[in-house]
KEKE-3310 file (N, C-alpha, C; in steps of 0.2 Angstrom, whole numbers, plus 5000, padded with zeros to 4 digits):
npx = (5118:5104:5092:5086:5080:5065:5054:5044:5031:5023:5012:5006:4992:4982:4965:4951:4951:4940:4933:4934:4944:4955:4957:4965:4978:4984:4988:4992:4987:4973:4970:4961:4965:4963:4957:4965:4972:4980:4991:4998:5011:5021:5033:5042:5054:5063:5058:5045:5040:5042:5032:5020:5020:5020:5007:4999:5002:4997:4983:4980:4982:4986:5001:5007:5017:5030:5035:5047:5045:5052:5053:5049)
npy = (5089:5088:5075:5072:5062:5054:5044:5030:5029:5022:5027:5024:5028:5030:5024:5028:5038:5050:5053:5067:5072:5064:5070:5080:5076:5076:5068:5057:5040:5033:5020:5008:4997:4985:4994:5005:5019:5019:5029:5030:5033:5042:5052:5067:5072:5073:5084:5085:5073:5077:5088:5081:5074:5084:5089:5079:5080:5093:5090:5083:5069:5052:5045:5029:5022:5025:5020:5017:5011:4999:4998:4984)
npz = (5013:5003:5000:4985:4978:4972:4981:4985:4997:5012:5023:5039:5049:5063:5064:5053:5039:5032:5016:5013:5021:5017:5005:5009:5008:4995:4980:4987:4989:4998:5008:5018:5032:5044:5053:5052:5042:5027:5019:5003:4991:4979:4984:4981:4987:5003:5009:5005:5011:5025:5025:5023:5035:5044:5041:5046:5059:5062:5060:5070:5070:5073:5071:5065:5058:5046:5030:5018:5002:4992:4975:4965)
capx = (5116:5097:5091:5081:5077:5058:5053:5037:5031:5017:5012:5000:4989:4976:4958:4949:4950:4935:4936:4936:4951:4960:4959:4971:4984:4983:4994:4993:4981:4971:4966:4959:4967:4963:4955:4969:4972:4987:4992:5004:5012:5027:5035:5048:5060:5062:5054:5038:5038:5041:5026:5015:5021:5018:5000:4996:5002:4992:4977:4980:4981:4991:5006:5009:5023:5032:5040:5049:5043:5056:5050:5052)
capy = (5088:5086:5069:5074:5057:5052:5037:5028:5028:5020:5030:5022:5032:5027:5026:5028:5045:5051:5055:5074:5072:5061:5074:5085:5073:5076:5064:5050:5036:5031:5014:5006:4991:4983:4999:5011:5021:5019:5033:5028:5036:5044:5059:5069:5072:5073:5090:5083:5069:5081:5091:5076:5072:5090:5090:5074:5083:5098:5088:5079:5062:5048:5041:5023:5020:5027:5015:5018:5005:4998:4996:4978)
capz = (5006:5003:4996:4980:4974:4973:4983:4986:5004:5015:5030:5042:5054:5067:5062:5046:5036:5027:5009:5013:5025:5013:5000:5011:5006:4988:4977:4990:4989:5005:5009:5025:5034:5051:5057:5051:5036:5024:5014:4999:4985:4978:4986:4977:4991:5010:5011:5004:5016:5031:5024:5025:5042:5048:5040:5050:5066:5063:5060:5076:5068:5076:5066:5067:5055:5039:5027:5011:4999:4986:4969:4963)
cpx = (5109:5096:5085:5078:5070:5058:5046:5037:5024:5017:5005:4998:4983:4970:4957:4948:4944:4937:4938:4943:4956:4962:4965:4978:4985:4990:4995:4986:4980:4968:4965:4961:4967:4962:4960:4969:4979:4987:4998:5004:5019:5028:5042:5054:5058:5058:5047:5036:5037:5034:5020:5014:5018:5010:4996:4996:4997:4985:4975:4979:4987:4995:5008:5016:5024:5037:5041:5048:5048:5052:5053:5051)
cpy = (5085:5080:5071:5069:5055:5045:5036:5027:5025:5023:5028:5026:5028:5029:5027:5036:5045:5053:5063:5075:5069:5065:5079:5082:5071:5073:5058:5047:5034:5025:5012:4999:4990:4989:5005:5013:5021:5024:5031:5032:5038:5051:5061:5070:5072:5079:5088:5078:5072:5085:5087:5075:5078:5091:5085:5077:5088:5096:5084:5071:5058:5044:5035:5021:5024:5022:5017:5011:5005:4995:4989:4977)
cpz = (5007:4998:4991:4976:4976:4976:4985:4994:5006:5022:5033:5048:5057:5065:5054:5044:5031:5021:5009:5016:5021:5007:5002:5010:4999:4985:4981:4990:4996:5004:5016:5026:5041:5055:5057:5044:5033:5019:5010:4993:4984:4980:4983:4981:4999:5012:5010:5009:5023:5030:5025:5032:5047:5047:5045:5057:5067:5063:5066:5075:5071:5071:5069:5064:5048:5036:5020:5008:4992:4981:4967:4955)
residu = (MET:THR:ASN:GLN:THR:PRO:HIS:ASP:TYR:GLU:ILE:ARG:ILE:THR:GLY:HIS:LEU:GLY:SER:SER:LEU:SER:GLN:ALA:PHE:GLU:GLY:LEU:ALA:ALA:ARG:HIS:ALA:ASN:GLY:ASP:THR:ILE:LEU:SER:GLY:ASN:LEU:VAL:ASP:GLN:ALA:ALA:LEU:TYR:GLY:VAL:LEU:MET:LYS:LEU:ARG:ASP:LEU:GLY:LEU:GLU:LEU:ILE:SER:VAL:ASN:ARG:VAL:GLU:LYS:THR)
# end
């Protein structure tokens, strides 16, 4: 069974993404922290999360972490 519940995520990658590369991750906000980039936002399901992870891989970006953020 596929998880169809939207969740907020923070995805940390090594280095700073420029604005043009950040646009490749439409719908996710990009911010910089301690030399890394954090992409954050709501993803509608697991397929959307895997799509972002595959795009990171295809661009040769180094993944540090993926965290689901619980809304408070």
